[in-house]
VOSE-604115 format. One record per atom (N, C-alpha, C): atom name; residue number from 1; x, y, z. Coordinates in steps of 0.2 Angstrom, whole numbers, always signed. Atoms other than C-alpha are relative to their C-alpha. Example, Ala and Ser with C-alpha at 12.3 -4.5 7.8 and 13.67 -1.06 7.14 Angstrom:
N/1/+4/-6/+0
CA/1/+62/-22/+39
C/1/+4/+6/+0
N/2/-4/-6/-1
CA/2/+68/-5/+36
C/2/-4/+5/+3
end
This chain:
N/1/+5/-5/-1
CA/1/+119/-177/-68
C/1/-6/-4/-1
N/2/+7/+4/-1
CA/2/+101/-183/-64
C/2/-4/+2/-7
N/3/+5/-1/+7
CA/3/+90/-184/-80
C/3/-4/+6/+1
N/4/+3/-5/+1
CA/4/+82/-169/-85
C/4/+2/+7/+4
N/5/-4/-6/-3
CA/5/+94/-157/-74
C/5/+5/+1/-6
N/6/-4/-1/+5
CA/6/+102/-153/-90
C/6/+1/+8/-1
N/7/+0/-7/+1
CA/7/+110/-135/-92
C/7/+3/+2/-6
N/8/-2/-1/+6
CA/8/+111/-127/-108
C/8/+8/+4/-1
N/9/-7/-3/+0
CA/9/+129/-120/-114
C/9/-1/+7/+1
N/10/+0/-7/+1
CA/10/+122/-103/-116
C/10/-1/+2/+7
N/11/+2/-1/-7
CA/11/+115/-103/-97
C/11/+7/+0/+3
N/12/-7/+2/-3
CA/12/+133/-111/-91
C/12/+4/+6/-2
N/13/-4/-6/+2
CA/13/+141/-97/-101
C/13/-1/+5/+3
N/14/+2/-6/-4
CA/14/+131/-83/-93
C/14/+3/+0/+8
N/15/-1/+1/-7
CA/15/+134/-90/-76
C/15/+8/+1/+1
N/16/-7/-1/-2
CA/16/+152/-93/-78
C/16/+3/+7/-2
N/17/-2/-7/+1
CA/17/+154/-75/-86
C/17/+0/+4/+6
N/18/+0/-5/-6
CA/18/+147/-67/-71
C/18/+4/-2/+6
N/19/-4/+4/-5
CA/19/+158/-78/-60
C/19/-5/-3/+7
N/20/+5/+3/-5
CA/20/+141/-84/-51
C/20/+1/-7/+2
N/21/+0/+8/-1
CA/21/+142/-102/-54
C/21/+7/-2/+2
N/22/-6/+2/-2
CA/22/+160/-103/-52
C/22/+2/+1/+7
N/23/-1/-2/-8
CA/23/+159/-95/-34
C/23/-3/-5/+3
N/24/+4/+5/-4
CA/24/+146/-107/-29
C/24/+4/-6/+0
N/25/-4/+6/+1
CA/25/+157/-122/-35
C/25/+6/+1/+5
N/26/-6/+0/-5
CA/26/+172/-115/-25
C/26/-2/+2/+7
N/27/+2/+1/-7
CA/27/+162/-113/-10
C/27/-3/-6/+2
N/28/+4/+5/-1
CA/28/+154/-130/-10
C/28/+5/-4/+6
N/29/-3/+3/-6
CA/29/+169/-135/+2
C/29/+3/+4/+5
N/30/-3/-7/-6
CA/30/+171/-118/+13
C/30/-3/-3/+6
N/31/+2/+0/-7
CA/31/+170/-121/+31
C/31/-3/+6/+3
N/32/+3/-6/-3
CA/32/+160/-109/+42
C/32/+6/+4/+3
N/33/-5/-5/-3
CA/33/+176/-102/+49
C/33/+3/+4/-7
N/34/-3/-4/+5
CA/34/+181/-96/+31
C/34/-5/+4/-4
N/35/+5/-5/+3
CA/35/+165/-87/+27
C/35/+0/+7/+2
N/36/+0/-6/-3
CA/36/+169/-71/+35
C/36/-1/+4/-7
N/37/+1/-5/+5
CA/37/+170/-62/+17
C/37/-7/+0/-3
N/38/+8/+1/+2
CA/38/+152/-69/+13
C/38/-4/+4/+3
N/39/+5/-3/-5
CA/39/+144/-60/+28
C/39/+0/+7/-4
N/40/+2/-6/+2
CA/40/+147/-44/+19
C/40/-5/+1/-5
N/41/+6/+1/+6
CA/41/+134/-49/+5
C/41/-6/+0/+4
N/42/+5/+2/-3
CA/42/+122/-51/+19
C/42/-2/+7/+6
N/43/+2/-5/-5
CA/43/+123/-34/+28
C/43/-6/+3/-1
N/44/+7/-3/+0
CA/44/+106/-26/+30
C/44/+2/+7/-1
N/45/+0/-7/+1
CA/45/+104/-8/+23
C/45/-4/+3/+5
N/46/+5/-4/-4
CA/46/+95/+6/+33
C/46/-7/-2/-2
N/47/+8/+1/+1
CA/47/+76/+5/+35
C/47/-1/+6/-5
N/48/+3/-6/+5
CA/48/+68/+15/+20
C/48/-2/+7/+4
N/49/+3/-7/-3
CA/49/+66/+34/+25
C/49/-7/+0/-2
N/50/+7/-2/+0
CA/50/+48/+39/+27
C/50/-1/+6/-2
N/51/+1/-9/+2
CA/51/+43/+55/+17
C/51/-5/+2/+2
N/52/+6/-3/-3
CA/52/+26/+56/+23
C/52/-3/-5/+5
N/53/+2/+4/-6
CA/53/+22/+49/+39
C/53/-8/+0/+0
N/54/+7/+0/-1
CA/54/+4/+54/+39
C/54/-3/-5/-5
N/55/+3/+6/+5
CA/55/+1/+43/+22
C/55/+2/-7/+3
N/56/-2/+7/-3
CA/56/+11/+28/+31
C/56/-5/-2/+5
N/57/+5/+1/-5
CA/57/-1/+29/+46
C/57/-6/-1/-2
N/58/+6/+0/+2
CA/58/-15/+31/+36
C/58/-1/-8/-4
N/59/-1/+7/+4
CA/59/-10/+15/+25
C/59/+0/-6/+5
N/60/-1/+5/-4
CA/60/-7/+5/+40
C/60/-8/-1/+3
N/61/+7/+0/-1
CA/61/-25/+10/+46
C/61/-5/-4/-6
N/62/+5/+3/+6
CA/62/-33/+5/+29
C/62/+2/-9/-1
N/63/-3/+8/+1
CA/63/-22/-12/+29
C/63/-4/-4/+5
N/64/+3/+5/-6
CA/64/-31/-18/+44
C/64/-8/+2/+1
N/65/+6/-4/+1
CA/65/-48/-10/+38
C/65/-4/-5/-4
N/66/+5/+4/+4
CA/66/-63/-22/+34
C/66/-4/+4/-5
N/67/+5/-3/+5
CA/67/-72/-9/+25
C/67/+2/+0/-7
N/68/-3/-2/+6
CA/68/-61/-8/+11
C/68/-1/-7/-5
N/69/+1/+6/+5
CA/69/-66/-26/+6
C/69/-8/+0/-1
N/70/+8/-1/+3
CA/70/-84/-29/-4
C/70/-3/-3/+6
N/71/+5/+3/-5
CA/71/-91/-39/+11
C/71/+0/+4/+6
N/72/+0/-4/-6
CA/72/-85/-27/+24
C/72/+3/-6/+5
N/73/-2/+4/-5
CA/73/-78/-42/+33
C/73/+8/-3/+0
N/74/-8/+2/-1
CA/74/-60/-45/+28
C/74/+4/+6/-2
N/75/-5/-5/+2
CA/75/-45/-35/+26
C/75/+6/-2/-3
N/76/-6/+4/+2
CA/76/-28/-36/+19
C/76/+4/-3/+5
N/77/-3/+4/-5
CA/77/-22/-42/+36
C/77/-3/-6/+1
N/78/+4/+6/-1
CA/78/-34/-56/+34
C/78/+5/-5/-3
N/79/-4/+4/+4
CA/79/-20/-64/+23
C/79/+7/+1/+1
N/80/-5/-3/-1
CA/80/-6/-55/+30
C/80/+2/+1/+7
N/81/-1/-2/-8
CA/81/-2/-57/+49
C/81/+7/+2/+1
N/82/-8/-2/-3
CA/82/+13/-48/+57
C/82/+2/-5/+3
N/83/-3/+5/-3
CA/83/+16/-62/+67
C/83/+2/-7/-2
N/84/-2/+5/+5
CA/84/+19/-74/+53
C/84/+3/+2/-5
N/85/-3/-4/+6
CA/85/+30/-63/+44
C/85/-3/+3/-5
N/86/+6/-4/+4
CA/86/+15/-54/+36
C/86/-1/-5/-5
N/87/+4/+5/+4
CA/87/+9/-70/+28
C/87/-4/-4/+3
N/88/+6/+4/-4
CA/88/-2/-85/+34
C/88/+3/-6/+2
N/89/-2/+7/-2
CA/89/+0/-102/+41
C/89/-4/-4/-2
N/90/+5/+6/+4
CA/90/-12/-111/+29
C/90/+2/+1/-6
N/91/-1/+0/+8
CA/91/-9/-117/+12
C/91/-4/+5/-4
N/92/+4/-5/+4
CA/92/-24/-106/+6
C/92/-3/+4/+4
N/93/+5/-5/-5
CA/93/-34/-91/+14
C/93/-6/-1/-3
N/94/+7/+0/+2
CA/94/-52/-89/+13
C/94/-1/+8/-4
N/95/+1/-7/+3
CA/95/-56/-74/+1
C/95/-7/+3/+2
N/96/+6/-3/-3
CA/96/-70/-62/+3
C/96/-6/-3/-3
N/97/+5/+4/+2
CA/97/-81/-74/-7
C/97/-1/-5/+4
N/98/+2/+6/-4
CA/98/-80/-87/+6
C/98/+4/-6/-3
N/99/-4/+7/+5
CA/99/-69/-98/-6
C/99/+8/+1/+2
N/100/-8/+1/-1
CA/100/-50/-104/-5
C/100/+3/+3/-5
N/101/-4/-3/+6
CA/101/-38/-93/-14
C/101/+3/-5/-4
N/102/-3/+6/+3
CA/102/-29/-102/-27
C/102/+8/-1/+2
N/103/-6/+1/-2
CA/103/-12/-99/-20
C/103/+1/+2/+8
N/104/-1/-2/-6
CA/104/-3/-97/-3
C/104/+1/+8/+0
N/105/-1/-8/+0
CA/105/-3/-78/+2
C/105/+8/+1/+2
N/106/-7/-2/-1
CA/106/+15/-71/+0
C/106/+1/+5/+6
N/107/-3/-3/-6
CA/107/+25/-64/+14
C/107/+1/+7/-4
N/108/+0/-7/+3
CA/108/+25/-44/+12
C/108/+7/+2/+3
N/109/-6/-2/-3
CA/109/+41/-43/+23
C/109/+5/+3/-4
N/110/-6/-2/+3
CA/110/+54/-32/+16
C/110/-1/+2/-8
N/111/+0/-1/+8
CA/111/+45/-29/-1
C/111/+1/+8/-2
N/112/-1/-8/+2
CA/112/+49/-9/+0
C/112/+8/+0/-2
N/113/-7/+1/+2
CA/113/+67/-16/-4
C/113/+1/-2/-7
N/114/-1/+4/+6
CA/114/+63/-25/-20
C/114/+0/+4/-7
N/115/-1/-4/+6
CA/115/+65/-10/-32
C/115/-6/-1/-5
N/116/+6/+0/+6
CA/116/+55/-12/-49
C/116/-3/-7/-1
N/117/+2/+7/+2
CA/117/+53/-31/-48
C/117/-7/+1/+1
N/118/+7/+2/+1
CA/118/+36/-37/-52
C/118/-4/-3/+7
N/119/+3/+2/-7
CA/119/+24/-41/-37
C/119/-4/-6/-1
N/120/+5/+6/+1
CA/120/+16/-57/-33
C/120/+3/-7/-3
N/121/-2/+6/+2
CA/121/+19/-76/-35
C/121/+1/-1/-8
N/122/-1/+1/+7
CA/122/+17/-74/-54
C/122/+1/+6/-4
N/123/-2/-7/+3
CA/123/+22/-56/-56
C/123/-6/+4/-4
N/124/+5/-3/+2
CA/124/+4/-50/-60
C/124/-1/+8/+0
N/125/+1/-7/-2
CA/125/+6/-33/-54
C/125/+7/+4/+0
N/126/-6/-4/+0
CA/126/+20/-20/-58
C/126/+3/+4/+6
N/127/-1/-4/-6
CA/127/+19/-11/-42
C/127/-3/-2/+6
N/128/+3/+2/-6
CA/128/+14/-12/-24
C/128/-6/+3/-1
N/129/+7/-3/+1
CA/129/-1/+0/-28
C/129/-5/-4/-4
N/130/+4/+4/+5
CA/130/-7/-10/-42
C/130/-2/-6/+2
N/131/+2/+6/-3
CA/131/-7/-26/-32
C/131/-5/+3/+5
N/132/+5/-2/-6
CA/132/-17/-17/-17
C/132/-7/+2/-3
N/133/+6/-2/+3
CA/133/-29/-9/-30
C/133/-3/-6/-4
N/134/+3/+5/+3
CA/134/-32/-26/-39
C/134/-3/-4/+6
N/135/+3/+5/-5
CA/135/-35/-36/-24
C/135/-7/+3/+3
N/136/+7/-2/-2
CA/136/-48/-24/-19
C/136/-6/+1/-4
N/137/+4/-1/+5
CA/137/-56/-21/-35
C/137/-3/-7/-4
N/138/+3/+6/+2
CA/138/-56/-38/-42
C/138/+3/-6/+1
N/139/-3/+6/-3
CA/139/-46/-49/-32
C/139/-2/-3/+5
N/140/+2/+5/-5
CA/140/-47/-59/-16
C/140/-5/+4/+5
N/141/+5/-4/-5
CA/141/-57/-44/-7
C/141/-6/+3/-4
N/142/+5/-3/+5
CA/142/-69/-41/-21
C/142/-6/-4/+0
N/143/+5/+5/+1
CA/143/-82/-55/-19
C/143/-2/-1/-6
N/144/+2/+2/+7
CA/144/-80/-59/-37
C/144/-3/-6/-2
N/145/+2/+6/+1
CA/145/-85/-76/-35
C/145/-7/-2/+3
N/146/+9/-1/-3
CA/146/-103/-71/-28
C/146/-4/+2/-7
N/147/+5/-4/+6
CA/147/-118/-67/-39
C/147/-2/+6/+1
N/148/+2/-8/-1
CA/148/-119/-50/-30
C/148/+7/+3/+2
N/149/-6/-4/-2
CA/149/-101/-42/-30
C/149/-1/+7/+0
N/150/+1/-8/-3
CA/150/-100/-25/-22
C/150/+4/+4/-5
N/151/-3/-3/+4
CA/151/-95/-12/-35
C/151/+5/+4/+6
N/152/-6/-4/-2
CA/152/-78/-2/-31
C/152/-3/+7/+4
N/153/+3/-6/-2
CA/153/-89/+14/-29
C/153/-3/-1/+7
N/154/+3/+1/-6
CA/154/-98/+7/-13
C/154/+6/+0/+5
N/155/-6/-1/-4
CA/155/-81/+5/-5
C/155/+3/+6/+1
N/156/-3/-7/+0
CA/156/-75/+21/-9
C/156/-5/+5/+4
N/157/+6/-4/-3
CA/157/-91/+29/-2
C/157/+1/-2/+8
N/158/+0/+2/-7
CA/158/-89/+19/+15
C/158/+6/+5/+3
N/159/-5/-4/-3
CA/159/-72/+29/+18
C/159/-1/+7/+0
N/160/+2/-7/+0
CA/160/-78/+45/+11
C/160/-5/+3/+4
N/161/+7/-2/-4
CA/161/-93/+45/+23
C/161/+4/-1/+7
N/162/-2/+1/-6
CA/162/-81/+41/+38
C/162/+6/+6/+2
N/163/-3/-6/-3
CA/163/-76/+57/+47
C/163/+9/+0/+2
N/164/-8/+2/-1
CA/164/-59/+49/+53
C/164/+3/-1/-5
N/165/-4/+1/+4
CA/165/-54/+44/+38
C/165/+1/+7/-5
N/166/+0/-8/+4
CA/166/-58/+61/+29
C/166/+5/+5/+2
N/167/-5/-4/-3
CA/167/-48/+69/+42
C/167/+8/-1/-2
N/168/-6/+2/+0
CA/168/-33/+57/+40
C/168/+3/+1/-8
N/169/-3/-2/+7
CA/169/-33/+58/+20
C/169/+2/+7/-2
N/170/-2/-8/+2
CA/170/-33/+77/+21
C/170/+7/+2/+2
N/171/-7/-1/-2
CA/171/-17/+76/+32
C/171/+5/-3/-5
N/172/-4/+4/+4
CA/172/-10/+63/+20
C/172/+2/+3/-6
N/173/+0/-2/+7
CA/173/-15/+69/+4
C/173/-4/+7/-1
N/174/+5/-6/-1
CA/174/-22/+88/+7
C/174/-4/+3/-7
N/175/+4/-1/+5
CA/175/-26/+90/-11
C/175/-3/-5/-4
N/176/+2/+6/+3
CA/176/-31/+72/-15
C/176/-8/-1/+0
N/177/+6/+2/+0
CA/177/-47/+63/-18
C/177/-1/-6/+3
N/178/+1/+7/-3
CA/178/-54/+48/-8
C/178/-3/-6/-6
N/179/+2/+4/+5
CA/179/-54/+35/-21
C/179/+3/-7/+1
N/180/-3/+9/+0
CA/180/-48/+16/-25
C/180/+6/+2/-1
N/181/-7/-2/+1
CA/181/-32/+25/-31
C/181/+4/+2/+5
N/182/-3/-3/-5
CA/182/-28/+35/-16
C/182/+1/-6/+7
N/183/+1/+4/-6
CA/183/-34/+21/-4
C/183/+7/-5/-1
N/184/-6/+4/+2
CA/184/-21/+9/-14
C/184/+8/+3/+3
N/185/-4/-4/-1
CA/185/-9/+22/-13
C/185/+3/+1/+8
N/186/-1/+1/-7
CA/186/-9/+23/+6
C/186/+3/-7/+3
N/187/-2/+6/-3
CA/187/-8/+5/+9
C/187/+7/-3/-2
N/188/-6/+1/+3
CA/188/+6/+3/-3
C/188/+6/+2/+4
N/189/-5/-4/-5
CA/189/+17/+16/+7
C/189/+0/-3/+7
N/190/-1/+3/-5
CA/190/+13/+7/+22
C/190/+3/-7/-1
N/191/-3/+7/+2
CA/191/+18/-10/+15
C/191/+7/+0/-1
N/192/-7/-2/+1
CA/192/+35/-2/+10
C/192/+3/+1/+5
N/193/-4/-1/-5
CA/193/+40/+1/+27
C/193/+0/-7/+5
N/194/+0/+8/-3
CA/194/+36/-18/+33
C/194/+8/-2/+0
N/195/-7/+2/+0
CA/195/+55/-21/+38
C/195/+0/-6/+4
N/196/-2/+6/-4
CA/196/+61/-38/+44
C/196/+2/+2/+7
N/197/-4/-3/-7
CA/197/+65/-36/+63
C/197/+6/-4/+0
N/198/-7/+3/-1
CA/198/+82/-39/+69
C/198/+1/-8/+2
N/199/-1/+6/+1
CA/199/+86/-58/+67
C/199/+7/-2/+5
N/200/-5/+3/-1
CA/200/+98/-69/+76
C/200/+7/+1/-5
N/201/-4/+2/+6
CA/201/+107/-71/+59
C/201/+3/+8/-1
N/202/-3/-8/+1
CA/202/+109/-51/+58
C/202/+4/+1/+6
N/203/-5/-2/-6
CA/203/+118/-50/+75
C/203/+6/-4/-2
N/204/-6/+3/+3
CA/204/+129/-63/+68
C/204/+4/+2/-4
N/205/-3/-4/+6
CA/205/+133/-54/+53
C/205/+3/+6/+2
N/206/-3/-6/-3
CA/206/+138/-39/+64
C/206/+4/-1/+5
N/207/-6/+2/-5
CA/207/+150/-48/+74
C/207/-2/-4/+7
N/208/+1/+5/-6
CA/208/+141/-58/+88
C/208/-1/-7/-2
N/209/-2/+5/+2
CA/209/+147/-74/+86
C/209/-5/-5/+5
N/210/+4/+4/-2
CA/210/+136/-82/+99
C/210/-8/+0/-1
N/211/+6/-1/+2
CA/211/+120/-76/+91
C/211/-3/-6/-3
N/212/+3/+6/+4
CA/212/+118/-92/+81
C/212/+4/-7/+2
N/213/-4/+7/-2
CA/213/+123/-111/+84
C/213/+5/-2/-5
N/214/-6/+2/+5
CA/214/+138/-119/+76
C/214/-4/-5/-6
N/215/+3/+5/+5
CA/215/+125/-130/+67
C/215/-3/+6/-5
N/216/+2/-5/+5
CA/216/+117/-114/+59
C/216/+6/+3/-4
N/217/-5/-3/+4
CA/217/+134/-107/+54
C/217/+2/-5/-5
N/218/-1/+6/+6
CA/218/+137/-125/+45
C/218/-5/+1/-5
N/219/+6/-1/+4
CA/219/+119/-121/+38
C/219/+2/+6/-6
N/220/-2/-6/+4
CA/220/+125/-104/+31
C/220/+5/-2/-5
N/221/-5/+2/+3
CA/221/+140/-112/+24
C/221/-2/-5/-7
N/222/+3/+3/+4
CA/222/+129/-124/+15
C/222/-4/+3/-5
N/223/+5/-5/+3
CA/223/+116/-111/+10
C/223/+5/+3/-7
N/224/-4/-5/+5
CA/224/+131/-102/+0
C/224/+4/-6/-3
N/225/-4/+5/+3
CA/225/+139/-119/-6
C/225/-3/-6/-2
N/226/+2/+6/+3
CA/226/+135/-136/-8
C/226/-8/-1/-1
N/227/+7/+2/+1
CA/227/+116/-134/-6
C/227/-3/+5/-5
N/228/+2/-4/+5
CA/228/+116/-120/-19
C/228/-6/+5/+0
N/229/+7/-5/+0
CA/229/+101/-111/-11
C/229/+2/+8/-2
N/230/-2/-8/+1
CA/230/+111/-93/-14
C/230/-1/-1/-7
N/231/+1/-2/+7
CA/231/+108/-96/-33
C/231/-7/+5/-1
N/232/+7/-4/+0
CA/232/+90/-88/-30
C/232/+0/+3/+6
N/233/+1/-5/-6
CA/233/+90/-84/-12
C/233/+6/+3/+3
N/234/-6/-2/-1
CA/234/+104/-72/-11
C/234/-2/+7/+3
N/235/+1/-8/-3
CA/235/+107/-54/-2
C/235/-3/-1/+6
N/236/+3/-1/-8
CA/236/+100/-49/+15
C/236/-6/-2/-1
N/237/+6/+2/+1
CA/237/+83/-52/+8
C/237/-2/-8/-1
N/238/+0/+8/+2
CA/238/+87/-70/+2
C/238/-5/+0/-4
N/239/+4/+1/+7
CA/239/+78/-68/-14
C/239/+3/+4/-5
N/240/-2/-2/+6
CA/240/+83/-64/-32
C/240/-6/+4/-3
N/241/+6/-4/+4
CA/241/+65/-56/-35
C/241/-1/-3/-7
N/242/+1/+3/+6
CA/242/+65/-68/-50
C/242/-5/-5/-1
N/243/+5/+6/+1
CA/243/+54/-81/-58
C/243/+4/-7/-2
N/244/-4/+7/+2
CA/244/+59/-100/-59
C/244/-5/-6/+2
N/245/+4/+6/+0
CA/245/+51/-117/-62
C/245/+3/-4/+5
N/246/-4/+4/-4
CA/246/+57/-127/-47
C/246/-5/-7/+0
N/247/+3/+7/+0
CA/247/+44/-142/-51
C/247/-4/-1/+6
N/248/+4/+1/-6
CA/248/+30/-139/-38
C/248/-7/-2/-2
N/249/+7/+0/+2
CA/249/+14/-140/-49
C/249/+0/-2/-8
N/250/+1/+2/+7
CA/250/+7/-147/-65
C/250/-7/+4/-2
N/251/+6/-3/+3
CA/251/-9/-136/-65
C/251/-1/+7/+1
N/252/+1/-8/+0
CA/252/-5/-118/-61
C/252/+7/+2/-4
N/253/-6/-1/+4
CA/253/+7/-111/-74
C/253/+4/+6/+2
N/254/-4/-5/-3
CA/254/+12/-97/-64
C/254/+2/+6/-5
N/255/-3/-4/+5
CA/255/+22/-84/-74
C/255/-2/-1/-7
N/256/+2/+2/+7
CA/256/+18/-93/-89
C/256/-6/+2/-3
N/257/+6/-3/+2
CA/257/+1/-87/-90
C/257/+0/+6/-2
N/258/-1/-6/+2
CA/258/+7/-71/-94
C/258/+5/+1/-6
N/259/-5/+1/+5
CA/259/+22/-75/-104
C/259/+0/-6/-3
N/260/-1/+6/+4
CA/260/+18/-90/-115
C/260/+4/-2/-5
N/261/-6/+2/+5
CA/261/+31/-88/-127
C/261/+6/-1/+3
N/262/-6/+0/-4
CA/262/+45/-89/-114
C/262/+0/-7/+3
N/263/+1/+7/-3
CA/263/+48/-108/-111
C/263/+2/-2/+7
N/264/-1/+0/-8
CA/264/+57/-105/-94
C/264/-4/+2/+4
N/265/+5/-5/-5
CA/265/+43/-95/-87
C/265/-7/-5/+1
N/266/+6/+4/-1
CA/266/+30/-110/-89
C/266/+1/-3/+8
N/267/+1/+2/-8
CA/267/+25/-115/-70
C/267/+6/+3/+4
N/268/-4/-4/-4
CA/268/+37/-102/-64
C/268/-4/+4/+5
N/269/+2/-4/-5
CA/269/+35/-93/-48
C/269/+6/+4/+3
N/270/-5/-4/-3
CA/270/+43/-79/-39
C/270/+4/-2/+6
N/271/-4/+3/-5
CA/271/+57/-83/-27
C/271/-1/+4/+7
N/272/+3/-4/-6
CA/272/+50/-79/-9
C/272/+6/+1/+4
N/273/-6/-1/-4
CA/273/+61/-71/+3
C/273/+0/-5/+6
N/274/-1/+5/-5
CA/274/+68/-83/+17
C/274/+0/+4/+7
N/275/+1/-4/-5
CA/275/+66/-68/+30
C/275/-7/-3/+4
N/276/+6/+3/-5
CA/276/+54/-76/+45
C/276/-3/-7/-3
N/277/+2/+6/+3
CA/277/+53/-92/+34
C/277/-3/-5/+4
N/278/+1/+5/-4
CA/278/+52/-103/+49
C/278/-7/+1/+3
N/279/+6/-2/-4
CA/279/+36/-93/+56
C/279/-6/-3/-6
N/280/+5/+0/+4
CA/280/+26/-97/+40
C/280/-1/-6/-3
N/281/+1/+6/+4
CA/281/+24/-116/+35
C/281/-8/+0/-1
N/282/-4/+4/+4
CA/282/+18/-124/+25
C/282/+2/+5/-6
N/283/-4/-3/+6
CA/283/+28/-119/+10
C/283/-3/-1/-7
N/284/+1/+0/+7
CA/284/+28/-116/-9
C/284/-5/+4/-1
N/285/+4/-4/+2
CA/285/+17/-106/-19
C/285/-8/-3/+2
N/286/+6/+3/-1
CA/286/+3/-120/-16
C/286/+0/-3/+7
N/287/-1/+3/-7
CA/287/+8/-124/+2
C/287/+0/-7/+1
N/288/+0/+7/+0
CA/288/+11/-142/-2
C/288/+6/-3/+4
N/289/-5/+3/-5
CA/289/+27/-144/+9
C/289/-1/+1/+7
N/290/+3/-2/-6
CA/290/+23/-144/+27
C/290/+6/+2/+4
N/291/-5/-3/-5
CA/291/+41/-141/+35
C/291/+6/+2/-5
N/292/-6/-3/+4
CA/292/+58/-133/+30
C/292/+4/-7/-2
N/293/-4/+5/+1
CA/293/+66/-150/+30
C/293/-4/-4/-7
N/294/+3/+4/+7
CA/294/+53/-156/+16
C/294/+2/+5/-5
N/295/-1/-5/+6
CA/295/+57/-140/+6
C/295/+8/-2/-2
N/296/-6/+1/+3
CA/296/+76/-145/+7
C/296/+0/-8/-4
N/297/+0/+7/+3
CA/297/+71/-164/+2
C/297/-2/+0/-8
N/298/+3/-2/+6
CA/298/+61/-156/-12
C/298/+6/+1/-6
N/299/-5/-1/+4
CA/299/+76/-148/-20
C/299/+6/-4/-1
N/300/-5/+6/+3
CA/300/+87/-164/-18
C/300/-2/-3/-5
N/301/+3/+5/+4
CA/301/+74/-173/-28
C/301/+0/+3/-6
N/302/-1/-4/+5
CA/302/+74/-159/-40
C/302/-7/+2/-4
N/303/+7/-2/+2
CA/303/+55/-157/-43
C/303/-2/-4/-6
N/304/+1/+3/+7
CA/304/+46/-161/-59
C/304/+4/+1/-5
N/305/-4/+0/+6
CA/305/+56/-165/-74
C/305/-3/+2/-6
N/306/+2/-2/+6
CA/306/+52/-154/-88
C/306/+4/+5/-4
N/307/-4/-5/+4
CA/307/+58/-142/-101
C/307/+0/+7/+3
N/308/-1/-6/-4
CA/308/+54/-127/-90
C/308/+4/+1/+5
N/309/-3/+0/-6
CA/309/+62/-132/-76
C/309/+7/+4/+1
N/310/-7/-5/+0
CA/310/+76/-120/-70
C/310/+6/-2/-1
N/311/-7/+3/+1
CA/311/+93/-123/-76
C/311/+4/+2/+7
N/312/-3/-2/-7
CA/312/+98/-116/-58
C/312/-1/-7/+4
N/313/+2/+5/-4
CA/313/+90/-132/-51
C/313/+5/-7/+0
N/314/-6/+5/+1
CA/314/+107/-142/-50
C/314/-1/-5/+5
N/315/+0/+5/-5
CA/315/+107/-159/-42
C/315/+5/+1/+6
N/316/-4/+1/-6
CA/316/+113/-160/-24
C/316/-3/-7/+5
N/317/+1/+5/-5
CA/317/+114/-173/-11
C/317/+2/+1/+7
N/318/-1/-3/-6
CA/318/+113/-169/+7
C/318/+1/-7/+5
N/319/+0/+7/-6
CA/319/+116/-181/+23
C/319/-6/+4/+4
N/320/+5/-3/-6
CA/320/+103/-179/+38
C/320/+3/+5/+3
N/321/-3/-5/-4
CA/321/+115/-169/+47
C/321/+0/+6/-3
N/322/-1/-6/+4
CA/322/+117/-157/+33
C/322/-7/+3/-1
N/323/+7/-4/+1
CA/323/+98/-154/+31
C/323/-1/+2/+7
N/324/+2/-3/-7
CA/324/+97/-152/+50
C/324/+4/+7/+0
N/325/-3/-7/-1
CA/325/+110/-138/+49
C/325/-3/+5/-5
N/326/+3/-5/+5
CA/326/+101/-130/+33
C/326/-6/+3/+4
N/327/+6/-3/-3
CA/327/+85/-129/+44
C/327/+2/+5/+6
N/328/-3/-4/-6
CA/328/+95/-122/+59
C/328/+2/+6/-2
N/329/-1/-6/+2
CA/329/+101/-109/+48
C/329/-6/+5/-1
N/330/+6/-4/+2
CA/330/+84/-104/+41
C/330/-4/+2/+7
N/331/+4/-3/-7
CA/331/+77/-103/+59
C/331/+4/+6/+3
N/332/-3/-6/-3
CA/332/+89/-89/+63
C/332/-2/+6/-4
N/333/+4/-7/+4
CA/333/+81/-77/+50
C/333/-6/+2/+2
N/334/+5/-4/-3
CA/334/+67/-74/+61
C/334/+1/+4/+6
N/335/-1/-5/-6
CA/335/+66/-58/+71
C/335/-6/-2/+6
N/336/+5/+0/-7
CA/336/+55/-55/+87
C/336/-7/+1/-4
N/337/+6/+0/+2
CA/337/+37/-58/+82
C/337/-5/+5/+1
N/338/+5/-4/-2
CA/338/+23/-45/+81
C/338/-7/-1/+1
N/339/+7/+2/-1
CA/339/+6/-46/+87
C/339/-5/+4/-4
end
């Protein structure tokens, strides 16, 4: 085993007890033809039901509305493009202060299915509502890095004095107040409806053998076996919604900034979904890896060796052909893009 990639007896014991590590090891030699049983683990659930259509429609409009930013020039959609898997194609975005953000914008796709998991690369927000409110009030949409930030009350007043929004809030929240909390609530309700489009992978899972290439099928086998990707990128959303240090940075402590007493959370970041992943290079929390092949090679190298590095980052060695197959598989996870 490569130096620094040591797994504690406790961690191994937990994984073996759950059958997860043993299952990965058993799958390492599996051929694509033997993976039919695995497909059941990737069946998509139905889209989340919408209880308040007026609220979702209001949230959609606010998501693209520049009035809710301090400058009146940026929107949630400025960092989350529908045609890019609801993320961006740059390593960092320009915030409302005209400066670069500290991390690449995370994809919002499928966020409504993550349950009680913390939101964001570092899990700084407990809910989607809290993330939306924080972004407007004190985050990337707040002009906080300028000498003259705009108070939240000004943003609220812009929406309160817009007759169109007054009518839409009345339809969505008949007895509610137009304020930062109701604005964030509406945006969050819309974001929870952002479902991944049906991808070639989904068609293959449901029985269309011609939907993806043989290379992609081999890549799926590698994902679930030798490449060990499934350790963190599992289930139909291809994420465990947990935080891991995969050795990407020495300057951003990620989750560790909030939980300094947890040694494994130092430099740890949330596992991103692989849905639509081919649409949104560059990759990682800091956008330092240009291509999916670079990402695969990063995992082969193991990242930065340090005590916090995830014990699930086991050593792997792939051939050029296997790397191409893994990339071919990941490319099947993108559905038709939206404009």
